[in-house]
N, C-alpha and C positions, 0 to 999 in steps of 0.2 A: 773119446770122439773126439776131444779137440786137440788130439796128437794128429789122429787120423785125419783133419781137416789142416790142421798145419803138416803133414809130410804131402800131401795135392795140392798145398799152393807150392810148398819148395819146390816139389817136384813140375810144376807149369812153370816158375822162374827159370829153373834149369832150362826147360826145353824151349824158352822162346829166342827164337832165332833172331838177330836186329841185323837191318841194310847195313846200317857201318861196317857189321861184323863180317859179312863179306866181300863189301866194299875192301877191306881191309888184307883179308886171306888172299883175296883172290886177284894176284895181281897181273892176272893175264888181262884183263876184263880193261876191255876200248872202246863199248860202247853201250848203249843203252840195252840194244839186242841181246849181247855179253849178257846183261845184269839178266835178264829176264831167263835166261837158259842155264842160269847159276840156281836164282832161281828156284827153274823146276826143277833141276838135279835135285838140291835139299830138299824139296820137296817129296821127290820118289824116293830120297833115301831116307823119309820118317822125319823128317822133319813137320812138329803138327799144327806151330803157332810161331805166327811174321809180323814183326812190327817195325811200321815204316818211321827210321829217325830221323834220316837225312834224304835230301833231294843227290838224287844222282849226278854228279858233273862232268858228264858228258854232252857234246854239242848237240846231238840228236838224242836227247830229251826231249818225250812230247810235251804239250801242255796234261792230256790226262795221264800225266806219268804214275800217278799215287793208284789210279783203277788198273793202269797196262800193268803192275807190280804185282797188285793184287789175287787180278788173274793169271797171270802166268803160276803166280803160289797156289794157289785154288784149284786149279785147272792143271797141273803138269803134265798131262797128258795129248791137249790138244793141239 
């Protein structure tokens, strides 16, 4: 039983997508809109969990940036 719970926890941690990871891996991002599109693409490819750990460093980042990123990730086909 404990092994099953531990396995699920490790699988959950491995599948976590961090915003900082996206920003570091995708060098072609030039705007907040680019970040949203990158998140949508990751979600479409199967990313299940998303953690916002940094603020995007773009001048067009809106004040409600966290909500917009969560929406982009959870509704990638919109």
